[in-house]
N, C-alpha and C positions, 0 to 999 in steps of 0.2 A: 289675122283678118277673121273676125267671127261672123257666124251666120246671122242674117238679119233676123229681127223678132217678126213674128206674125203681126200683121196690120191689127190696129186696135179696134178696126170696125169690120173685121173680116169674119165675124161669128155672129150673124144676126138672128133674131127670132128664136125659134124652137131650139134649133142647134146651140145657141149660146145658153139658153136655159138648161140643157142637159149637160153641156160641158161644166156649168156652174155646179150643178149637183154633184158631178162626179169629182171636181176639185174639192167640194165641200166634204164629201164622204171621204176623201184621201186624207183631208186635214183633220177631220174628227178621229179618224182611225189612229193617226199617228200622234195626235195631241193626248188622247185617252191614254195611250200607252206610256206616256211619261210618268204617270201616277197610278193607273189602275192596278198594278202588280203589286205595289207596296204593301197593301193590307193583306194580300194572300200569302206574304213570305213564310209567316209561321207555320201556315198549313203545308206549304211546300216543303218547309224544312223536314217535317215528320215523314212525309211521303217518300222523299228523296233521300232520306238518311243522310243529311247533310249537317255540318256544324254551323255554328252561327256566323264564323267568318267566311265558311264557304258559300253560305246561302246569299249573302250581301254580294257575292259576285253576279248574281242574278239581275241585279239592278246596275252595277257597276260596268258590267260587259255591254250592256245596251247602251249606256251613257257614253263611253268611251267610244265604241265604234260609231254611234250617231254623230258625236262631235267631229271625229277624223274625217268622215265620209261626207260631212256638209260642204266642206271647202271646195271639192273638186266637182260639185254639181253642175256649175255653170260651163265648165270646160266639156264634161260629159255630153250635156244636152246640145251644145253647139257643135259638138264633133259628130254625134250619132243621130241627132234629131230630138226635139224635144218629146214628141208623142211617143216614139218608140222607148225613150228612157223612162217616161212617166209609166208606161204600161209595165215594162219590165220590173221597175222597182214596187209598183203597187202588187204585181203578181208574186214577186219574191217576198214582199213583207207578209202577205197573207199566208203563202205556204209556210214561212218561217214561224208565223204565229200558231198555226195548227201543229207544226212540229214541236213548238214549245208545250202546248196542252198535251201532246203524246209522250213527252220526254219520260223516261225511266229512272234516271239517275242525274246526279248533280253535273256531271261531265256533259251529257247531252244537253241539258238545260242551258248551261253557259255557253255551249257551241250555238245552239238555235238562237239564243239571245243575242249573240254576235251577229249572226246573219240578219236578224230582225233589225238591229240597229244599223247595219251597212245599207239595207234597202229602205228602210224607213227614213234615213237621213234626208233623202231627196224630196219625200212627199211634200212637206210643207214648203220649201222655196220654189218647187215646180207649181204647185197649185197656185201660189201667189203671182208667179209669172204668168200663168194661164189666165187667171183671172184680170191682171193688168191688161194683158193684149186682147182680151175677148170684150173688153168695155171701152168706150171712147173716153177722151179725156175728161169731159165734163160729168161723165157717169162712174169716175173711178172711186169717188168717195163712197157711192152706194156699193160698188163691188167689194171694196176693202171692209166695208161695215159687214157685209154677208160673209166674207173670208174670215174677218176677225172673230166673229161668233164661235167658229169652231176652234180657233186657236186659244181664245181665252175660256170658252166654256168647258173644253175638254179637260184641262188640268183640274178645274173646280169640281166637275162632276165624277172625275175619274175614281177618287177614294170611296165616295157613295156607291157608285155603280159596282166597283170591285167588292166592296163589302156585302152587298146585297147578292151578287152572283156566288161568292164564296160560301155565304151562310145558306143560302137556297139551294144551291146545286153543289158545285165544288170547285176549288181553284183552278181546275182545266178550264173552266168556262171564261175565266179572265182572258184567255187567249183566243179560245173559240169564236168568242164574241166578234172578232174582226173578220171571220169567214164572210158574212153576208155583206158588209161594207166593202171588203176587198173584191168579191165577185160583182158588186155594182159598179165599182170604180173601173176594173178592168174592162167589164163589157162595154160600160158607157164611152170610156175613151176610145176604144177600138171603133165605135160605131160613129161617133160624133165629133172627136177632136180632129183638128188640122194639123199636119205635120210642118214643121219648120224645116228649112233647107239645111241638111247636114254639111259640114265643112271637113272633107277629107285631108285638107291640108294643114289642119292644126296638129301641132306637135305638143307632147306633154311633158312638162318639166318635172321629170322625176326627182332630181335632187331637191327641189323647192318643196314637192309633195312630201317627200320622206321627212324632211327636217320640220315642216309645219306639223304632220302627223305626230312625230315624236314629241314635240312641244305641246300640243294639244292633248294628245293621249296621257303623257306623264302629268300634266297639270289636273286634268280631270280625275285621274286616279288619287292624285294627292288630295283634292279637294273632297272626293267621295270617301276617302279612308281615313282622312285626318282626325276626325273627332274619335274614332275607335281606337286609332293608334297613339293619340296624344299630341298631335301635330309635331311641333318641333323638338318635343321630348323623344320623338321616334326616329332613328336613322333611316328607316325606310322612306318616311316623307321627305327628310331632308334630301335624300338622294334623287327622289322624284322631283322636287322643285328645282334642284341642280340640273337634272337632265332636261326638264322643260325650258329653264333659261337658255341652256346651251342650244337646244333646238330652236327656239325662236330667234336666238342670235345669228345662227347659221342661215335661217330662212330669210331674216331681212337683210343680211349682207349679201346673200345670193341674188336675191330678188332685186336689190338696188344696183346691181353690177352686170345683170344679164339682160339681153335684149328682149327676151320673150318670157317673163316672169310667170309663175304659176297663178298668182293673183294679180288681176289687170288693175293696176294702181291708178289708171284713169277714173275709177270709181271715185276716188277721194279728191278729184278735182272739182266735184260738183258740190256746191256749198249745201244745198238741200239734203243731199245723201249723207253728208258728213254729219249734219245735224240730226238727221234720222237714226244714225248709228250712235251719237250720243245719247239721244232720248231712249232708243231701244235698249242700251245698257242700264239706263235708269229703270225702265219698265221690268227688265229681266230681274234686276235685284230686288225692286220693290214687290212685285207680284209674286214671285216664287218664295221670298223670304217670308212675307206675311202669310202665304199659304201654309208653309212650314211651320208657322208659330200657331196659327189659328186652329187648326184642328187638334194638335196636343193640349193646347188651353182648354178647348171645349170638353175633352175627354178626360184629361188628367186632372185639371183642376175644378172645373165645375161638376164633372162627374157624368157626362151624357154618354150614352152608348154610341158607337161609330156611326150607325145609320142616322140616329137623330142629329149627331154634329154634322153629318153630310147634307142633311135637309136644311139646317140652319145656314151652312155656308153656301148652299145653293142660291140663297137670297142674294148672295153677292152677284152671282150670274144673272139674276133677275134684272139688278141695276144696270149691269154690263148690256145686256140686252136692249133696254130702254134706250140707254144713252146712244148705242150704235144704231138704233132705228131713227133717231133725231139728228145725229151728228151729220149724216150724209146731206141732209138739206141745209143745215146750219152752216156748212163749210162754202155755200155759194154766197154767203151774206158776213160771214165773220171770219177773220184770219185764222189760219190753222195755229199760229203760235199762240193767239189768244185762247182759243179752246184747250190748247194742251197747258196753259198757265192755269186756267179755271180747273181743269181736271186734275192736275197735280196738287193744286189747293185744296180741292175736296178730299182728296186722298191723305194729304197731310192733317186735315181737319178730323178725319175719321180714325187715324192713328193717334191724334192727341186724346180723343174721347177714349180709345183702347187702353191708354196709359192708366186710366182709372178704373179699369175693370177688376172685380175680385171674384171670389168663389161664390158670390151671392148675386152676381150679375143677372138680370132677368132676360127673359126671352125678347121681349118688346125691343130693349136697348140693342141686343145683339142684332136684331133684324134690321132695325133702323141704320146702325153703323154699318152693317154688311152691305146694304143697298146703296148707301152713300159711297162706300168704298168701291163697289162695282161700278157705279155710275161714273165716278172719277175715272177709273180704269178706262171705260169706253170712250169718255171724251179724249183720253190721250191717245189710245191705241189707233183709232181710225184716221184722224188727222196725220198722225205720225206715219202710218203705213202709206197715205196717200202722198204726203208732201216729200217722202224719201225719193220717189220716182217721178215727181212732177217734171223735173227738168233733166232727168238722166236719159242719155241716148237710148234708143230701142236695143242696140245691139248688144248693151251692157246690163239689160234688164234681168236676165237670168243670173248673171254673176252677182248682180245687186242683190236679189232676193236670197241667194245662197250666203251672201256674207252677211246680210242682216239676220239671218236665222242662226248662224254661227254666233255672231255677236250676242244675241239674246240668250242662247244655249249656255255660252260660258259664263256670261253675266249671272244667269239664274243659279248655276252651279256655285258662283262665288257667293252670291246672296245667301244661299241656302246654308253654305258652310260657314259664313260669318255669323249668320242669326243662330244657329245651332251651337256654335262654340261660345258665342256670348251667353246664350241661355244657360248652358252647362256651367261655364265659369262664374256667370252672375249668380246662379243657385248656389253654388258652393260659398261664394263669398258673402252673399246676404245671410247663409245659414250660419257662417262663423260668427257674423256680427250679432245676429239675433240670440244665439245660443248663449253668448256672454251674459245675457240678462236673466237667464234661468238659474237662478241661485237662491240660497236661503235668505239672503238680505233684501230681496225683491218683496217690497210691502204689498204689491197686488197679489203675489202668491201666497200670501199669509192670511188674506181675507178668507173668512169661513167657507162661503160657497166654492171658491176656487180651490182651497187646500183640500176639500172633500173630494173635489173631482180630480185635481192633479196633486196626488200625494206622490212627490219625489222620491219618498223612502221606499216606495214598492215599484216592481218591474212594470206593472201595468201604468202606473201614473207616469214613469219616466218615458215609457213607450208612447203614451198619448200625448205627452208635453212634446215630443221629439217629431210626431206626426203633424202637430199643430205649427211647430217652428218651420218644418219643411215646406209645408203649404204656404205660409207666408213668404218664405224665401223664394218660392216659385213664382208667386205673384209679383214680387218686387223684380225678379229677373225679367219676366215677361214684360212688365212695364218699362224697364230699362231698354230692352230690345226694341219696343214699339218706338221710345223716344229716340233710338239711333236711326231707325229707318225714317221716322218724321224729320229728323235733322237732315238726313241725305237728300230728301226730297226738296226741303226749303232752300238748301244750297244750290240745287240743281236748277231751280226755277229761273234764275237770271240767265241761264245759258240759252234760254228760247230765243234770245236775240240772234243766234247763229241761224235760225231759219228765215229765209227770204219772205217776201210777200207772195201769198198763194191766191187771194181772193181775185186780183186782177186777172191773172192768168186762167183761173178756172172759168170766170165769167166770159172772157174774150172767147174760150174755146166752145162755150155752151151758147153762145149768141148765134153763131152759124147755123147750129144743129136745130134750135128752137125756130129760126126763121125759114129753115127747109120744111119743117113739120106744118108751119103755118101755110105755106104755099101749097 
């Protein structure tokens, strides 16, 4: 028996606005930390006297801890109360962030990042649950648009903000920047958020949690370290995949045979929630894989500095922002599944255009494609976040938000790993094919202008030829990656039929509210 969720109209006026601000600051704080620390790793490595393999655990420890602790968020909030859980996790995340900034060696940094991941895992699902309960059903699209801005813009703005803070101040400020956000969140939640009724009778399924934690943790470590270790050529990665499979097997076998499983499988009886999970998987794969590809392309292929690349990528956030401002109103007249199909189609079109990018692609085209892609993301994310909870019972809402967050996190890790692995292998394969044509029998290389520049009998000529071939190999590899992601989107579009009709339900709920306002 779970604790009832707060009433969807229990937080009116000023109090609701303040709770919204607190939920947004928590969301932004956690979303930023998924990417903001990446650019500061080389600076941390020198200060903390860490090897390349050791410094990578700064990212891995956070990802693994957050993934493991996302699953029990629903149970913890139902057992101890949502407000208390939200405040403790926000305060813990803020304190852990400050401790990361003060770390003196790699051991301390990894430990504090673990704590940061443990406390930060609940911030996004709890903030989404709070937003859903603070707004009536006919206003949920607007609420999810507001909340989605933090979730979507945080990862996009993270690298740019991290680069600016690191170059202007030091890498410590990548973590200290969370302090004002955390203080506002904790104080605001204490003052304005209403508590849900805790359920002291809830028991915790330790076996299910441990099995799921082992499965998720091993999978995340394998995905995060696979590229560096050579994937299935490494015994470490093979063992981690085996452990993950065993963990998931025991979790499912136990959950399907026990009376009180760790995960409430009643969630998956709701058609809209299942559809939301499917498309959240698509969004996790597409959003984060394209982010993982776009920044290296702008920096390594075209040659922009990291801050310039960040500004160009931020235009994608502008497109997302515009879409989210419009989609809340559009949902009252257009089916959510229609908007999702349109958004995915725009995203696929933008990726198709990116397959033709070269090292001479101009700024106007980059901005145009980025805005289109961001607009497509916005058209998908808000309807998806709204429809997933449209028909889900209130007492399952917190469990639902944590499950949706877990699905997105795991999917994003898989998407990034596939994209980077394909990029590395594609570059090697394309280089091997192209280099076959660099030989004395190639008539193009015998032309006077070319032969004077690329004299293969000299070290300088061979080095220049290899650099040119490597550049073209990278461009081809990026193009193939974009094609892969585009194909995945096109294949997933027909799955929109899984989502039920939403316009009728939303308009039926909004009609009484509008009638009351008129009276």
